[in-house]
C-alpha positions in Angstrom: 141.5 151.3 283.4 138.1 150.1 282.3 135.5 148.8 284.8 136.0 145.2 285.5 139.8 145.0 284.7 140.6 145.3 288.4 139.4 142.3 290.3 139.6 140.6 293.6 138.8 136.9 294.1 136.6 135.4 296.7 139.4 133.8 298.7 141.3 137.1 299.0 138.2 139.1 299.9 137.2 136.6 302.5 140.7 136.9 304.0 140.5 140.7 304.1 137.1 141.1 305.7 137.1 140.9 309.4 133.7 139.6 310.4 133.2 137.3 313.4 131.2 134.2 312.8 128.7 135.2 315.6 128.0 138.8 314.3 124.4 139.4 313.6 123.0 140.2 311.2 125.9 138.7 309.3 125.0 140.2 305.9 125.2 143.7 307.4 128.5 143.0 309.2 129.9 141.7 305.9 128.6 144.7 303.9 130.1 147.2 306.4 133.4 145.3 306.4 133.7 145.6 302.6 132.7 149.3 302.7 135.4 149.9 305.3 138.0 148.3 303.0 136.9 150.7 300.2 136.9 153.8 302.4 140.3 152.9 303.9 141.8 152.4 300.4 142.5 148.8 301.0 140.3 147.9 298.0 140.5 150.4 295.2 137.4 151.9 293.7 136.2 150.3 290.4 137.4 146.9 291.6 135.3 144.1 290.4 134.1 141.9 293.3 133.8 138.2 293.1 130.6 136.5 292.1 128.2 136.0 294.9 128.6 132.1 294.8 132.4 132.4 294.9 132.5 134.7 297.9 129.9 132.6 299.7 132.0 129.5 299.2 135.1 131.2 300.5 133.3 132.5 303.6 131.4 129.3 304.2 128.0 131.1 304.2 124.9 130.9 302.1 124.7 132.7 298.8 121.6 134.6 300.0 123.8 136.1 302.8 126.3 137.5 300.2 123.4 138.7 298.0 122.0 140.7 300.9 125.4 142.2 301.7 125.9 143.2 298.1 122.4 144.7 298.1 123.3 146.8 301.2 126.5 148.0 299.5 124.6 149.1 296.4 122.0 150.9 298.5 124.7 152.8 300.4 126.7 153.7 297.2 129.6 151.4 297.7 128.8 149.1 294.8 127.8 149.6 291.2 126.3 146.7 289.2 125.3 146.0 285.7 123.3 142.9 284.7 125.7 140.4 283.0 128.8 142.6 283.8 129.2 142.0 287.5 129.6 144.4 290.5 132.4 146.8 291.2 133.3 149.1 294.1 132.5 152.8 294.3 132.3 155.7 296.7 129.0 157.1 297.8 127.9 160.3 296.0 127.3 162.0 299.3 131.0 162.0 300.0 131.8 164.7 297.5 128.7 166.7 298.4 129.6 167.2 302.0 132.0 170.0 301.0 129.0 172.3 300.6 128.8 172.4 304.4 132.4 173.6 304.8 132.4 177.5 305.0 134.1 179.1 302.0 135.6 182.5 302.7 136.6 183.0 299.0 133.0 182.9 297.7 129.6 184.3 298.8 128.7 181.3 300.9 125.0 180.5 300.7 125.6 176.8 301.3 126.1 177.0 305.1 123.0 178.0 307.0 124.9 179.7 309.9 124.5 183.4 310.7 127.1 185.7 312.3 127.1 186.1 316.0 124.1 187.9 317.6 124.7 191.2 319.4 125.7 190.8 323.0 127.8 187.7 322.6 131.0 189.4 323.7 129.4 190.9 326.8 128.0 187.4 327.6 131.4 185.9 327.4 132.9 188.6 329.7 130.1 187.9 332.2 130.8 184.2 331.9 134.5 184.8 332.7 133.5 186.8 335.7 131.4 183.9 337.0 134.0 181.3 336.2 135.8 181.5 339.6 132.7 180.0 341.3 133.3 176.8 339.3 137.1 176.5 339.3 137.3 174.9 342.7 135.8 171.7 341.3 136.9 169.3 338.6 135.0 171.1 335.8 133.2 168.0 334.6 129.4 168.0 334.5 128.2 165.3 332.2 124.6 166.5 332.3 125.6 170.2 332.1 125.8 173.1 334.5 122.8 173.5 336.8 122.3 177.2 335.8 122.2 176.4 332.1 119.9 173.5 332.5 117.6 175.8 334.5 117.7 178.4 331.7 116.9 175.8 329.0 114.0 174.3 331.1 112.6 177.8 331.6 112.6 178.4 327.8 110.6 175.2 327.3 108.1 176.1 330.0 107.6 179.5 328.5 106.8 177.8 325.1 104.0 175.7 326.7 106.0 172.6 327.6 106.5 172.4 331.4 110.1 171.2 331.9 112.4 170.7 334.9 116.2 170.9 334.8 116.4 167.2 335.5 114.8 166.7 332.0 117.7 168.5 330.3 121.2 167.3 329.3 123.7 169.7 327.8 125.8 168.5 324.8 128.5 169.9 322.5 126.0 171.1 319.9 122.9 169.5 318.4 125.1 167.2 316.2 126.5 165.4 319.3 123.0 165.2 320.7 121.7 163.4 317.6 124.7 161.1 317.4 124.3 160.1 321.1 120.6 159.4 320.7 121.2 157.3 317.6 124.0 155.4 319.3 121.6 154.6 322.2 118.5 153.7 320.3 119.5 152.3 316.9 120.9 148.9 316.3 122.2 147.6 312.9 119.2 146.8 310.7 116.7 148.9 312.7 114.3 151.0 310.7 114.6 154.8 311.0 111.9 157.0 309.4 113.2 160.3 308.1 111.8 163.2 306.1 112.8 163.8 302.5 114.5 166.2 302.2 116.1 166.4 305.6 119.3 167.4 307.5 122.2 165.4 306.0 124.1 164.9 309.2 121.1 163.2 310.8 121.2 160.8 307.9 124.8 160.2 308.5 124.2 159.5 312.2 121.5 156.9 311.3 123.6 155.3 308.6 126.6 155.0 310.9 124.5 152.8 313.1 123.6 150.6 310.1 119.9 151.8 310.1 117.5 151.0 307.3 116.2 154.4 306.2 112.6 154.9 305.3 111.4 158.3 304.0 108.3 160.5 304.1 108.1 163.5 302.0 108.0 167.2 303.0 106.9 169.9 300.5 107.6 173.6 301.0 104.0 174.0 302.2 104.4 171.2 304.8 103.8 167.5 305.5 101.1 165.2 304.1 99.9 163.6 307.4 98.4 160.6 305.5 101.8 159.8 304.2 103.4 160.3 307.5 100.9 158.1 309.3 101.3 155.4 306.5 105.0 155.5 307.1 104.6 154.7 310.8 101.9 152.0 310.2 103.7 150.3 307.3 107.3 150.3 308.6 106.8 150.6 312.4 110.3 152.2 312.6 112.4 152.0 315.7 113.1 155.7 315.5 111.6 158.6 313.6 113.6 161.8 313.1 111.6 165.0 312.3 112.3 168.8 312.0 108.9 170.4 312.6 110.1 174.0 313.3 111.2 175.8 310.1 112.2 172.5 308.7 115.7 172.2 307.2 115.8 172.6 304.2 112.2 173.4 303.2 111.6 175.9 306.2 108.0 174.5 306.6 106.4 174.9 310.0 104.3 172.0 311.3 100.9 172.9 312.9 99.8 171.8 316.4 97.2 169.3 315.2 99.8 167.6 313.0 102.3 167.5 315.8 99.7 165.7 317.9 99.0 163.3 315.0 102.7 162.4 314.7 103.1 161.6 318.4 99.9 159.5 318.4 101.1 157.5 315.3 104.5 157.0 316.9 102.8 155.7 320.0 100.7 153.2 318.0 103.8 152.0 316.1 106.0 151.7 319.2 108.4 154.3 317.7 110.7 156.8 319.5 110.6 160.3 318.1 113.7 162.4 317.8 112.5 166.0 317.3 115.1 168.5 316.0 114.3 172.0 317.2 117.5 173.7 316.1 115.5 176.3 314.1 112.7 176.8 316.5 113.7 180.2 317.7 114.1 181.7 314.2 110.5 183.0 313.7 110.2 185.9 311.3 106.5 186.1 310.3 105.2 183.4 312.6 104.1 185.2 315.9 102.0 182.3 317.2 104.2 179.2 316.9 102.7 175.9 318.1 104.0 174.3 321.4 106.9 171.8 321.0 105.9 168.4 319.8 106.8 166.9 323.2 103.8 168.8 324.6 101.7 165.9 323.2 104.0 163.2 324.7 102.4 161.1 327.5 104.8 158.2 327.8 108.4 159.6 327.4 108.9 158.6 323.8 109.9 162.0 322.5 113.6 163.2 322.6 113.8 166.9 321.8 117.1 168.3 320.5 117.9 172.0 320.7 120.9 174.3 320.1 122.0 177.9 320.4 124.0 177.7 317.2 121.4 179.1 314.8 120.0 181.7 317.1 123.2 183.0 318.7 126.3 181.8 316.9 127.6 178.5 315.4 130.9 179.0 317.3 129.1 178.7 320.6 128.9 174.9 320.6 126.0 174.4 323.1 123.2 171.9 322.4 120.9 169.9 324.5 118.5 167.0 324.8 115.2 167.1 326.5 114.0 163.7 327.7 113.1 161.7 330.8 115.7 161.6 333.6 116.2 157.8 333.3 116.9 158.1 329.6 119.2 161.1 330.1 121.2 159.0 332.7 121.7 156.3 330.0 122.8 158.9 327.5 125.2 160.4 330.1 126.8 157.0 330.7 127.1 156.5 326.9 128.6 159.9 326.4 131.6 159.1 328.5 132.9 156.9 325.7 133.3 160.1 323.6 133.9 163.0 326.0 133.2 164.0 329.6 131.4 167.3 329.5 130.8 170.6 327.7 133.2 173.5 328.3 132.2 175.6 331.3 132.8 179.1 329.9 130.6 178.3 326.9 127.8 177.0 329.1 128.0 180.2 331.3 127.9 182.4 328.2 124.9 180.5 326.8 123.0 180.8 330.1 123.7 184.6 330.1 122.2 185.0 326.6 119.2 182.7 327.4 118.4 185.0 330.3 117.9 187.7 327.6 116.3 185.5 325.0 113.4 187.8 324.1 115.8 190.5 323.0 118.0 187.9 321.2 115.1 186.5 319.3 113.8 189.9 318.3 117.2 191.1 317.0 117.8 187.9 315.0 114.2 188.1 313.6 114.8 191.7 312.3 118.1 190.7 310.8 116.7 187.6 309.1 113.7 189.5 307.7 115.9 192.0 305.9 118.1 189.3 304.5 115.3 186.9 303.5 113.5 189.7 301.7 116.7 190.8 299.9 117.4 187.4 298.6 113.8 186.7 297.6 113.7 190.1 295.7 117.0 189.4 294.0 115.9 185.9 292.8 112.6 187.3 291.6 114.4 190.0 289.6 117.2 187.9 288.1 115.6 184.4 288.1 111.8 184.7 287.8 111.5 181.1 286.6 112.8 179.8 289.9 110.0 178.8 292.3 110.1 179.1 296.1 107.8 179.7 299.1 108.9 182.6 301.2 109.3 181.0 304.6 107.9 182.4 307.9 111.1 181.6 309.7 114.4 179.7 309.5 117.5 180.5 307.5 117.0 179.2 304.0 115.0 179.2 300.8 114.2 175.8 299.2 114.2 176.7 295.5 112.8 174.5 292.7 114.7 174.8 289.4 113.1 174.6 286.0 115.2 171.5 285.2 116.9 168.9 287.3 120.3 170.4 287.2 121.1 171.1 290.9 124.5 169.6 290.9 125.6 171.3 287.7 124.2 174.6 289.0 126.2 174.3 292.2 129.4 173.7 290.2 128.6 176.7 287.9 127.7 178.9 290.8 131.0 178.1 292.5 132.8 179.3 289.3 130.8 182.5 289.6 131.8 183.1 293.2 128.8 181.7 295.0 128.2 178.5 297.0 124.8 176.9 297.2 123.8 173.5 298.5 122.3 171.1 295.8 119.2 169.2 296.6 120.7 165.7 296.6 122.6 166.5 299.7 119.4 166.5 301.6 118.0 163.2 300.2 118.3 159.7 301.5 118.0 158.2 298.1 120.0 160.4 295.7 116.9 162.4 294.6 116.1 166.2 294.6 118.1 167.3 291.6 115.3 169.8 290.9 116.2 171.8 294.1 118.8 173.9 295.7 119.0 175.3 299.2 120.0 178.9 299.4 120.8 180.4 302.9 120.0 184.1 303.6 122.7 184.5 306.3 124.7 187.3 304.6 124.1 191.0 304.5 121.3 192.2 302.1 123.7 193.9 299.7 125.8 190.7 299.5 122.7 188.6 298.8 121.6 191.0 296.1 124.9 190.5 294.4 124.7 186.7 294.9 121.3 186.6 293.1 122.9 188.3 290.1 125.8 185.8 290.1 123.4 182.8 290.4 121.5 184.1 287.3 124.8 184.1 285.4 125.6 180.6 286.6 122.1 179.4 285.7 122.3 180.9 282.2 125.6 179.0 281.7 124.0 175.7 282.7 120.9 176.4 280.6 123.1 177.0 277.6 124.6 173.5 277.9 123.1 170.2 276.9 120.1 168.9 278.7 120.8 166.1 281.2 120.9 162.7 279.6 118.3 160.2 280.6 119.4 158.1 283.5 122.0 160.5 284.7 119.8 162.5 287.1 117.2 161.7 289.7 114.1 163.8 290.0 
């Protein structure tokens, strides 16, 4: 069926949308209601929506309100428009891309940046089981986390140059829950949220789910342009800024101490809250002198720090945390009870056991990642010398620039050759980054060497095809 043949009139759409007359901002509530109808299948994709004037009349609102709602739908990928042809429903491009973050056992999976378990995990779980009887006499719910784990996390921060007490730590079910809770607490529909480009896709989702207006500041493989970052704070004065300063995902850049101080100062001047994701902070390979955490420059409690054991220890150990002020953690704990009551006790005990031996764990992971990183880099240099990347000093991934903007096509071709990679647009807030792919070095060196050869075959297949048509890619 051609675009525009499927239609919905203003009266019917007004009846389907469920928006209270007192919801504010109304345009945003209307846009989200229409997008929900599309996502639920109640309005099919490629359905032509009514003219703005017709829907405004049916709803009894101004045309400007409907124009703003349609603009929001377009910006979030739920609406396609052509001048003179109208507007029709669509699904956001990011919906199909999320599959790259689902582990694929049938291919060499370089799309998911998650290493295998570190040595000593099984022993830590056994030790946790032995300590469990000390906790079974109570209800098992600790909304802020077990005291021994909060002590262990606080000690790690103090050792890194950021004095921390257990009262400043709240344990969560992974970093993802921590981010979602913070966004739920701080962001209201229409609020501005400053994010890096590229950045961690699930953080984008957490902000979008709150109806945030995303603003971006760029990150190159060699780091941040502080003038651009400062301009972002001064121009937009965002409610929240989300940053990944430690082995940034996906560029693996490491922010220096002076730049961290600059970010906190600019956030203070703009009245912004900082959400700092340190999920990769423990993954140094060639960076022996890492800067202190960004919160070390915080003087008024505006920095929330998110951490996790998933990247250092194992993704299956779903332990994350938030470092903040005790009053803000109390608000987060109250909010959390809408979703769950606590983090599992055995997992917390196992994480505390491993954190007590964190120097060994870090050293072991660093040795492993160095061998894997170097194997992938060598393989890409041998098989794909035209690909460009900066060898990172830590983290789990290479951020690779391709000769042409064909990341999506390359990801599809690589899958056919038995390899999964994450195309750059997954990490962009605006559909950009087709010149890039993220390639994780979380598999054994011999597997990564084979993956490089397969990627070369996939790239050759893409290069042999027609060049991307103008207007079909974003660079």
